[in-house]
C-alpha positions as CSV (number, residue, x, y, z in Angstrom):
1,G,-4.1,2.4,-20.6
2,L,-2.1,1.1,-17.8
3,S,-3.3,1.7,-14.2
4,G,-1.5,1.1,-11.0
5,K,-2.3,1.4,-7.3
6,T,-0.5,1.2,-4.1
7,N,-2.3,0.6,-0.8
8,I,-0.5,1.1,2.5
9,C,-1.5,-0.7,5.6
10,E,-2.5,1.3,8.7
11,P,-1.8,-1.3,11.4
12,R,-3.5,0.7,14.2
13,L,-6.7,0.7,12.1
14,N,-6.3,-2.7,10.4
15,V,-7.0,-1.1,7.0
16,L,-5.3,-0.7,3.6
17,D,-5.4,3.0,3.0
18,F,-5.7,4.6,-0.5
19,S,-5.4,8.1,0.9
20,G,-2.4,9.8,2.3
21,G,0.7,7.8,1.3
22,A,-1.2,5.5,-1.1
23,A,-1.5,6.2,-4.8
24,F,-3.6,5.3,-7.8
25,R,-2.9,6.4,-11.3
26,G,-4.6,5.9,-14.6
27,P,-8.2,5.1,-15.6
28,G,-10.6,4.7,-12.7
29,A,-8.4,6.6,-10.3
30,D,-11.4,8.6,-8.9
31,M,-13.0,5.3,-7.7
32,Y,-10.3,5.0,-5.1
33,A,-10.3,8.5,-3.6
34,N,-10.3,8.3,0.3
35,L,-11.0,4.5,0.2
36,E,-10.0,2.3,3.2
37,L,-10.2,-1.4,2.9
38,P,-10.1,-3.9,5.8
39,C,-6.8,-5.6,5.6
40,G,-8.2,-9.1,5.3
41,Q,-11.1,-8.6,2.8
42,G,-11.4,-8.6,-0.9
43,I,-8.8,-9.4,-3.6
44,V,-6.4,-6.8,-2.2
45,G,-6.9,-8.1,1.3
46,L,-6.2,-11.6,0.1
47,A,-2.9,-10.6,-1.4
48,F,-2.0,-8.7,1.8
49,T,-3.0,-11.4,4.3
50,R,-1.6,-14.4,2.4
51,G,1.5,-12.5,1.2
52,E,0.9,-13.9,-2.3
53,T,0.4,-12.5,-5.8
54,V,-3.3,-12.6,-6.9
55,F,-4.1,-12.4,-10.6
56,V,-7.7,-11.6,-11.6
57,P,-8.1,-12.2,-15.4
58,D,-11.5,-10.4,-15.6
59,A,-12.0,-7.8,-13.0
60,Q,-15.6,-7.1,-14.2
61,Q,-16.7,-10.7,-13.6
62,E,-14.9,-11.0,-10.2
63,D,-17.1,-10.8,-7.1
64,R,-14.5,-11.2,-4.4
65,W,-13.7,-7.5,-4.3
66,F,-14.4,-5.7,-1.0
67,D,-16.9,-3.5,-2.9
68,P,-17.7,-5.3,-6.2
69,E,-20.0,-2.6,-7.5
70,R,-17.4,0.1,-7.0
71,M,-14.7,-2.0,-8.6
72,H,-17.0,-2.9,-11.6
73,R,-17.7,0.9,-12.1
74,S,-13.9,1.5,-12.2
75,G,-13.6,0.0,-15.7
76,L,-10.5,-2.0,-14.8
77,R,-10.1,-5.1,-17.0
78,S,-7.6,-7.5,-15.3
79,V,-5.7,-6.9,-12.1
80,F,-2.8,-8.5,-10.4
81,T,-1.8,-7.5,-6.9
82,V,1.4,-8.1,-5.1
83,P,2.1,-7.6,-1.3
84,L,4.6,-5.0,-0.3
85,Q,6.7,-6.9,2.1
86,H,9.9,-6.1,4.0
87,H,11.3,-9.4,5.4
88,T,8.2,-10.9,7.1
89,E,6.4,-7.5,7.7
90,R,3.6,-6.8,5.2
91,I,3.4,-3.1,4.5
92,G,0.7,-2.9,1.8
93,V,-0.2,-4.0,-1.7
94,V,0.7,-2.8,-5.2
95,G,-1.6,-3.6,-8.0
96,L,-1.5,-3.3,-11.8
97,D,-4.2,-3.3,-14.4
98,S,-3.3,-3.5,-18.1
99,P,-5.1,-4.4,-21.3
100,R,-2.2,-6.7,-22.0
101,F,-3.3,-9.2,-19.4
102,S,-6.4,-11.4,-19.7
103,A,-7.4,-15.0,-19.1
104,D,-5.9,-15.7,-22.5
105,T,-2.7,-13.7,-21.9
106,P,-1.9,-13.8,-18.2
107,P,1.3,-12.1,-16.8
108,T,4.3,-14.2,-17.7
109,P,6.7,-15.5,-15.0
110,V,9.1,-12.8,-16.0
111,E,6.5,-10.0,-15.6
112,L,5.5,-11.4,-12.2
113,T,9.1,-11.5,-11.1
114,L,9.6,-7.9,-12.2
115,L,6.5,-6.7,-10.3
116,R,7.5,-8.7,-7.2
117,A,11.0,-7.1,-7.5
118,F,9.4,-3.6,-7.8
119,A,7.1,-4.4,-4.8
120,A,10.2,-5.4,-2.7
121,L,12.0,-2.2,-3.6
122,A,8.9,-0.1,-2.8
123,A,8.5,-1.9,0.5
124,I,12.1,-1.1,1.4
125,G,11.6,2.5,0.5
126,I,8.4,2.7,2.5
127,K,10.0,1.0,5.5
128,N,13.0,3.4,5.4
129,A,10.7,6.4,5.1
130,R,8.7,5.2,8.2
131,L,12.0,4.7,10.1
132,F,13.2,8.1,9.2
133,Q,9.9,9.7,10.3
134,E,10.0,7.8,13.6
135,R,13.5,9.0,14.3
136,E,12.6,12.5,13.4
137,D,9.5,12.3,15.7
138,D,11.8,11.0,18.5
139,R,14.3,13.8,17.9
140,L,11.6,16.4,18.1
141,R,10.1,14.8,21.2
142,L,13.5,14.7,22.9
143,R,14.1,18.4,22.0
144,R,10.8,19.4,23.6
145,L,11.5,17.4,26.7
146,L,14.9,19.0,27.1
147,Q,13.4,22.5,26.7
148,E,10.8,21.7,29.3
149,A,13.4,20.3,31.6
150,G,15.4,23.5,31.1
151,H,12.4,25.6,32.2
152,L,11.7,23.4,35.2
153,F,15.4,23.2,36.3
154,P,17.1,26.4,35.1
155,M,20.9,26.3,35.3
156,S,22.1,28.8,37.8
157,P,25.1,30.9,36.8
158,S,28.3,29.7,38.5
């Protein structure tokens, strides 16, 4: 079975968040419910802070995870993680686990290129969604201010 995960960075908290906008699908998904990882720790944090793809051929033997015991219980075999990046802004990390990949059969350059392209498109989508939400928040804030100003300074009939 194929597993995939997306972690979104919460800059105010300096964590990679698996809840809310983040997603994990496939075997071991329950291991990631409501999990927050410090942005600079573990394999996922390494991919995020360096802005580089990190391939782990045997997830069960790897100890650089933020929480190795939790990761080992997940049953994931091999993992590669790619930063979600828009220009120079890192937004999060996307990861993939597949029985196809191992120390003997790592992801090919073409597969890595495809995942990086997917990550770039996802980052653009996330960035656009955030910008849209910011504009919507600004619009609603302006509407409330105008309503308050109307109550403070009512227009007198001419």
